[in-house]
N, CA and C atoms as an extended XYZ file, in Angstrom:
297
Properties=species:S:1:pos:R:3:atomname:S:1:resname:S:1:resid:I:1 pbc="F F F"
N       137.722      116.666      111.249 N   MET     1
C       138.205      115.303      110.976 CA  MET     1
C       139.486      115.309      110.244 C   MET     1
N       140.355      114.542      110.542 N   LYS     2
C       141.630      114.342      110.090 CA  LYS     2
C       141.634      113.087      109.006 C   LYS     2
N       142.129      113.348      107.868 N   VAL     3
C       142.257      112.410      106.823 CA  VAL     3
C       143.463      111.499      107.063 C   VAL     3
N       143.229      110.263      107.181 N   LYS     4
C       144.440      109.179      107.448 CA  LYS     4
C       144.650      108.602      106.005 C   LYS     4
N       145.968      108.682      105.632 N   TYR     5
C       146.270      108.140      104.381 CA  TYR     5
C       146.689      106.807      104.434 C   TYR     5
N       145.903      105.910      104.849 N   ASN     6
C       146.407      104.332      105.002 CA  ASN     6
C       145.201      103.482      104.332 C   ASN     6
N       145.463      102.269      104.254 N   ASN     7
C       144.587      101.286      103.623 CA  ASN     7
C       143.221      101.223      104.146 C   ASN     7
N       143.176      101.272      105.438 N   LYS     8
C       141.886      101.120      106.268 CA  LYS     8
C       141.047      102.270      105.903 C   LYS     8
N       141.545      103.493      105.840 N   PHE     9
C       140.639      104.746      105.518 CA  PHE     9
C       140.215      104.747      104.025 C   PHE     9
N       141.164      104.294      103.109 N   GLN    10
C       140.848      104.177      101.687 CA  GLN    10
C       139.767      103.143      101.562 C   GLN    10
N       139.733      101.987      102.317 N   GLN    11
C       138.732      100.987      102.251 CA  GLN    11
C       137.350      101.615      102.722 C   GLN    11
N       137.458      102.267      103.759 N   SER    12
C       136.161      102.994      104.379 CA  SER    12
C       135.582      103.846      103.251 C   SER    12
N       136.297      104.635      102.568 N   LEU    13
C       135.853      105.502      101.494 CA  LEU    13
C       135.280      104.611      100.290 C   LEU    13
N       135.911      103.615       99.918 N   GLU    14
C       135.439      102.673       99.027 CA  GLU    14
C       134.121      102.061       99.396 C   GLU    14
N       134.089      101.696      100.580 N   ASP    15
C       132.837      101.065      101.171 CA  ASP    15
C       131.730      102.156      101.121 C   ASP    15
N       131.957      103.429      101.431 N   LEU    16
C       130.999      104.414      101.338 CA  LEU    16
C       130.574      104.591       99.905 C   LEU    16
N       131.317      104.519       99.003 N   PHE    17
C       130.898      104.585       97.529 CA  PHE    17
C       129.980      103.455       97.136 C   PHE    17
N       130.343      102.295       97.696 N   LYS    18
C       129.605      101.128       97.375 CA  LYS    18
C       128.188      101.218       97.979 C   LYS    18
N       128.029      101.755       99.087 N   HIS    19
C       126.795      102.026       99.810 CA  HIS    19
C       125.951      103.067       99.182 C   HIS    19
N       126.562      103.955       98.419 N   ILE    20
C       125.669      104.883       97.591 CA  ILE    20
C       125.520      104.590       96.158 C   ILE    20
N       126.040      103.240       95.812 N   GLY    21
C       125.646      102.730       94.500 CA  GLY    21
C       126.702      103.040       93.418 C   GLY    21
N       127.929      103.391       93.835 N   TYR    22
C       128.922      103.576       92.814 CA  TYR    22
C       130.018      102.462       93.003 C   TYR    22
N       130.611      102.195       91.933 N   THR    23
C       131.733      101.123       91.834 CA  THR    23
C       132.965      101.950       91.673 C   THR    23
N       134.065      101.673       92.391 N   VAL    24
C       135.344      102.291       92.412 CA  VAL    24
C       136.352      101.384       91.714 C   VAL    24
N       136.955      101.798       90.626 N   ARG    25
C       137.944      101.168       89.814 CA  ARG    25
C       139.161      101.951       89.801 C   ARG    25
N       140.304      101.262       89.732 N   TYR    26
C       141.521      101.844       89.697 CA  TYR    26
C       142.216      101.346       88.286 C   TYR    26
N       142.331      102.241       87.272 N   GLU    27
C       142.780      101.863       85.940 CA  GLU    27
C       143.895      102.743       85.551 C   GLU    27
N       144.611      102.307       84.458 N   LYS    28
C       145.459      103.339       83.897 CA  LYS    28
C       144.693      104.050       82.973 C   LYS    28
N       145.027      105.438       82.765 N   GLY    29
C       144.369      106.282       81.885 CA  GLY    29
C       145.039      107.555       81.827 C   GLY    29
N       144.506      108.352       80.842 N   ASN    30
C       144.906      109.781       80.719 CA  ASN    30
C       143.931      110.738       81.157 C   ASN    30
N       143.629      110.741       82.383 N   PHE    31
C       142.604      111.648       83.057 CA  PHE    31
C       143.223      112.969       83.430 C   PHE    31
N       142.794      113.979       82.987 N   LYS    32
C       143.411      115.309       83.212 CA  LYS    32
C       143.394      115.535       84.860 C   LYS    32
N       142.300      115.237       85.336 N   SER    33
C       142.027      115.510       86.814 CA  SER    33
C       142.453      114.319       87.697 C   SER    33
N       142.904      113.209       87.090 N   GLY    34
C       143.275      112.109       87.720 CA  GLY    34
C       142.183      110.937       88.062 C   GLY    34
N       140.985      111.450       87.618 N   TYR    35
C       139.894      110.562       87.644 CA  TYR    35
C       138.736      110.755       86.629 C   TYR    35
N       137.780      109.830       86.656 N   CYS    36
C       136.770      109.832       85.662 CA  CYS    36
C       135.432      109.400       86.348 C   CYS    36
N       134.346      110.136       86.208 N   ILE    37
C       133.160      109.660       86.717 CA  ILE    37
C       132.139      109.314       85.527 C   ILE    37
N       131.720      108.068       85.526 N   LEU    38
C       130.787      107.542       84.548 CA  LEU    38
C       129.414      107.512       85.316 C   LEU    38
N       128.701      108.641       85.305 N   LYS    39
C       127.483      108.887       86.034 CA  LYS    39
C       126.418      107.833       85.492 C   LYS    39
N       126.233      107.580       84.373 N   ASN    40
C       125.264      106.772       83.802 CA  ASN    40
C       125.348      105.284       84.253 C   ASN    40
N       126.623      104.900       84.448 N   ASN    41
C       127.041      103.571       84.969 CA  ASN    41
C       127.327      103.472       86.365 C   ASN    41
N       127.297      104.640       87.006 N   SER    42
C       127.606      104.628       88.512 CA  SER    42
C       129.035      104.147       88.817 C   SER    42
N       129.978      104.557       87.943 N   VAL    43
C       131.378      104.068       88.144 CA  VAL    43
C       132.421      105.266       88.322 C   VAL    43
N       133.234      105.010       89.227 N   VAL    44
C       134.223      105.954       89.393 CA  VAL    44
C       135.703      105.321       89.015 C   VAL    44
N       136.439      105.868       88.129 N   VAL    45
C       137.686      105.394       87.666 CA  VAL    45
C       138.795      106.321       88.152 C   VAL    45
N       139.739      105.803       88.884 N   ILE    46
C       140.848      106.583       89.403 CA  ILE    46
C       142.184      106.092       88.850 C   ILE    46
N       143.053      106.956       88.514 N   ASN    47
C       144.386      106.625       87.992 CA  ASN    47
C       145.103      105.719       88.989 C   ASN    47
N       145.345      104.442       88.488 N   LYS    48
C       145.936      103.524       89.456 CA  LYS    48
C       147.504      103.756       89.644 C   LYS    48
N       148.107      104.686       89.163 N   TYR    49
C       149.319      104.976       89.335 CA  TYR    49
C       149.559      106.135       90.499 C   TYR    49
N       148.478      106.661       90.925 N   PHE    50
C       148.562      107.573       91.972 CA  PHE    50
C       149.028      107.059       93.292 C   PHE    50
N       149.613      107.814       94.048 N   THR    51
C       149.862      107.406       95.429 CA  THR    51
C       148.650      107.111       96.117 C   THR    51
N       148.843      106.526       97.330 N   GLN    52
C       147.673      106.270       98.174 CA  GLN    52
C       147.015      107.703       98.574 C   GLN    52
N       147.853      108.665       98.833 N   GLU    53
C       147.265      109.950       99.239 CA  GLU    53
C       146.554      110.600       98.053 C   GLU    53
N       147.096      110.457       96.834 N   GLY    54
C       146.315      110.921       95.707 CA  GLY    54
C       145.046      110.032       95.424 C   GLY    54
N       144.995      108.833       95.615 N   LYS    55
C       143.751      108.128       95.417 CA  LYS    55
C       142.691      108.419       96.489 C   LYS    55
N       143.180      108.671       97.741 N   ILE    56
C       142.169      109.190       98.729 CA  ILE    56
C       141.666      110.515       98.487 C   ILE    56
N       142.486      111.508       98.156 N   ASN    57
C       142.152      112.922       97.801 CA  ASN    57
C       141.135      112.837       96.536 C   ASN    57
N       141.396      112.023       95.629 N   CYS    58
C       140.462      111.846       94.562 CA  CYS    58
C       139.040      111.360       95.053 C   CYS    58
N       138.971      110.365       95.856 N   LEU    59
C       137.805      109.746       96.346 CA  LEU    59
C       136.930      110.890       97.036 C   LEU    59
N       137.725      111.656       97.821 N   ILE    60
C       137.079      112.736       98.660 CA  ILE    60
C       136.519      113.788       97.691 C   ILE    60
N       137.257      114.196       96.582 N   ASP    61
C       136.909      115.221       95.622 CA  ASP    61
C       135.670      114.712       94.994 C   ASP    61
N       135.649      113.367       94.476 N   ILE    62
C       134.526      112.901       93.787 CA  ILE    62
C       133.275      112.834       94.597 C   ILE    62
N       133.484      112.559       95.881 N   LEU    63
C       132.291      112.336       96.789 CA  LEU    63
C       131.621      113.764       97.005 C   LEU    63
N       132.429      114.876       96.839 N   ARG    64
C       131.756      116.260       96.932 CA  ARG    64
C       130.932      116.492       95.619 C   ARG    64
N       131.230      115.691       94.469 N   GLN    65
C       130.626      116.164       93.205 CA  GLN    65
C       129.249      115.283       92.880 C   GLN    65
N       129.300      114.129       93.476 N   ILE    66
C       128.111      113.127       92.983 CA  ILE    66
C       126.938      113.347       93.983 C   ILE    66
N       125.769      113.508       93.428 N   PRO    67
C       124.608      113.613       94.165 CA  PRO    67
C       124.037      112.232       94.641 C   PRO    67
N       123.547      112.098       95.953 N   PHE    68
C       123.023      110.916       96.458 CA  PHE    68
C       122.134      111.221       97.596 C   PHE    68
N       121.346      110.313       98.021 N   ASP    69
C       120.474      110.568       99.167 CA  ASP    69
C       121.125      110.033      100.421 C   ASP    69
N       121.499      111.062      101.207 N   GLN    70
C       122.270      110.682      102.514 CA  GLN    70
C       121.297      109.958      103.545 C   GLN    70
N       120.070      109.874      103.289 N   CYS    71
C       119.107      109.269      104.192 CA  CYS    71
C       119.402      107.762      104.278 C   CYS    71
N       119.982      107.203      103.104 N   ASN    72
C       120.155      105.823      103.047 CA  ASN    72
C       121.456      105.278      103.670 C   ASN    72
N       122.272      106.234      104.103 N   LEU    73
C       123.576      105.824      104.717 CA  LEU    73
C       123.444      105.413      106.186 C   LEU    73
N       124.178      104.414      106.615 N   ASN    74
C       124.083      103.883      107.954 CA  ASN    74
C       124.839      105.003      108.742 C   ASN    74
N       124.849      104.792      110.042 N   GLU    75
C       125.378      105.791      111.029 CA  GLU    75
C       126.742      106.128      110.786 C   GLU    75
N       127.485      105.040      110.674 N   ALA    76
C       128.983      105.175      110.495 CA  ALA    76
C       129.411      105.723      109.188 C   ALA    76
N       128.608      105.534      108.074 N   ASP    77
C       128.882      106.206      106.857 CA  ASP    77
C       128.479      107.638      106.853 C   ASP    77
N       127.383      107.927      107.546 N   GLN    78
C       126.928      109.315      107.792 CA  GLN    78
C       127.911      110.077      108.489 C   GLN    78
N       128.488      109.598      109.444 N   LYS    79
C       129.453      110.320      110.311 CA  LYS    79
C       130.648      110.650      109.450 C   LYS    79
N       131.101      109.513      108.676 N   LEU    80
C       132.259      109.705      107.863 CA  LEU    80
C       132.056      110.775      106.738 C   LEU    80
N       130.970      110.754      106.113 N   TYR    81
C       130.599      111.640      105.115 CA  TYR    81
C       130.504      113.049      105.681 C   TYR    81
N       129.936      113.312      106.639 N   GLU    82
C       129.719      114.596      107.381 CA  GLU    82
C       131.243      115.105      107.602 C   GLU    82
N       132.005      114.272      108.322 N   GLY    83
C       133.356      114.666      108.631 CA  GLY    83
C       134.140      115.119      107.394 C   GLY    83
N       134.038      114.301      106.226 N   LEU    84
C       134.644      114.705      105.122 CA  LEU    84
C       134.163      116.053      104.450 C   LEU    84
N       132.885      116.275      104.446 N   MET    85
C       132.290      117.428      103.959 CA  MET    85
C       132.730      118.700      104.685 C   MET    85
N       133.130      118.518      106.125 N   SER    86
C       133.480      119.570      106.713 CA  SER    86
C       135.042      120.027      106.510 C   SER    86
N       135.782      119.198      105.759 N   LEU    87
C       137.147      119.503      105.410 CA  LEU    87
C       137.160      120.577      104.365 C   LEU    87
N       138.086      121.472      104.298 N   PRO    88
C       138.216      122.418      103.223 CA  PRO    88
C       138.488      121.576      101.945 C   PRO    88
N       137.986      122.125      100.945 N   SER    89
C       138.192      121.493       99.492 CA  SER    89
C       139.605      121.488       99.091 C   SER    89
N       140.145      120.370       98.574 N   LYS    90
C       141.504      120.370       98.052 CA  LYS    90
C       141.462      119.999       96.676 C   LYS    90
N       142.495      120.376       95.801 N   SER    91
C       142.641      119.987       94.434 CA  SER    91
C       143.327      118.812       94.493 C   SER    91
N       142.860      117.762       93.842 N   ASN    92
C       143.468      116.397       93.834 CA  ASN    92
C       144.735      116.438       92.980 C   ASN    92
N       144.900      117.391       92.162 N   ASN    93
C       146.137      117.410       91.488 CA  ASN    93
C       147.397      117.641       92.272 C   ASN    93
N       147.328      118.339       93.256 N   SER    94
C       148.464      118.766       94.071 CA  SER    94
C       148.930      117.536       94.823 C   SER    94
N       148.022      116.654       95.140 N   ALA    95
C       148.458      115.476       96.135 CA  ALA    95
C       148.610      114.141       95.288 C   ALA    95
N       148.216      114.200       94.090 N   ALA    96
C       148.096      112.918       93.180 CA  ALA    96
C       149.358      112.935       92.498 C   ALA    96
N       150.309      112.191       93.163 N   GLY    97
C       151.548      111.862       92.527 CA  GLY    97
C       151.694      110.487       91.891 C   GLY    97
N       152.691      110.206       91.258 N   LYS    98
C       152.881      108.769       90.828 CA  LYS    98
C       153.655      108.064       91.782 C   LYS    98
N       153.500      106.750       91.834 N   GLU    99
C       154.237      105.873       92.695 CA  GLU    99
C       155.506      105.516       92.097 C   GLU    99
């Protein structure tokens, strides 16, 4: 699978998070990794000053870290998730630049 760094792909990732019960928020903050996961509240906070590429890479990195039941995903989300998990892991810090 090839990652597309555009609004539609970012929205697909955000929808996937919504389907697994997480809220994605873009806020300013001093996150060392560029994001923060509030597991008790099922909220993901990403640095709003990141480029779109940085935001998408953060979403993918976070998706690798949070546990959820894949059985509840619809077919399109399952295909997206499997495609993303087949990608080599990337450090979000290298792609997360400021706009």
